[in-house]
C-alpha positions, 0 to 999 in steps of 0.5 A: 731855584726854579721848576726843576727844583720844584719837580724834585719835591714829593708834591711834584709826584702828584702833579706828574701822576695827574698829568699822566691821567690827564693824557689818558683822558685826552685820548679817551673823551669818555674816560672817567679820568676827565677830572684829571684834565681839570686838575691839571689845568688847576695846577697850571694856574696854581703853579704857573700863575700864582707860584708855589714853593721855590717856583715864583709866580708870574707877577713876581717874576715879571715885576723883577724883570721890569725893575731890572730894565725900567718903567718907560714904554720902550723899556717895557718892551725890553722887559718883555724881551728879557722875560721871554728869553728867560723862559726860552732858556728855562724851556730848553733846559727842561727839554734837555733834562727830560729827554736826556735818558732816551727811550728807556726814560720816555714813559716817565719823561713825557709826563714830566716834560708836559708838566714842566713845559706848560707850567713855564709857558703859563708863567711866561704868558701870564707875566706878559699879560701882567706887564701889559696891564692885565689883572692876572687874578681875574678869572677871564684873564687866567682863561685867556692865558690858557687859550694863548697856549693852544694857538689857533685852536683857541678860536675854535674853542671860543666859538664852541663856547658861544663867543664870536671871535674876530670882532676885535683886534688881538686874537682869541684871548682878546675876544674872550676878555672883551666878551666876558663869558660867565664863570661857568663858561670859563670853566668849560673853556679851561677844560677844553684847553686842557684836552687840546694841550694834551692831545698835542702831546702825541704830535710833539712826541713824534717830532722828538723821535731823536730823543730815543737816543740818549744825549742826542735826544737831550739836545733835540728836546732842548732845541724844540722846547726852546723854539716852542716857548719863543713862539708862545712868547710872540703869540702872547705879545699879540694876544695881550696888547698894552692897556 
């Protein structure tokens, strides 16, 4: 069972409600709903990295993938390829299902899609970090996983947090791991990542206007989410060089 099974559970209603509240907070930084962004990030880490119910955690999925191909350095790269491909398919499936209803279902489908896409993406990035030898239970690694989800914006987020970026190879996530921010600063970075993710929802929605058409919107949603997941997988390979 996977994420779509998780979304059918009653507990998922709370997750989607949190996503919707967080989206509203992202549009209004002065809103009292800012706490929803923190709750959303906590859920991404909880479900995406640690796993919950029928949705297995990142380490479990990554280890299963590694066992299926072997443990040598060459085979490790094959494991990464296989892990990314698995999540590209999962992202495409989620994009298809949540876009299938067109305009009528969009008010519900957008928060569902935001939650399911980023939970899968979080697990994929954390799985890559795990295979590359990082401790994904460590707070700084978990924050580095989140930073990978926002791409180029990660550099700006870390700079505002007071960490110079660019002194080490790898990117913003690697800089975070080397810089060792205190826990309080990591929490600020996590929240900033949450706002960046949700502010990008508007751009993604505009890019998916084809989803206004039932069935055809599902095909477009699958293609776009699959593409974005693959791009995140490539970014994660750069951000987490082998230890």
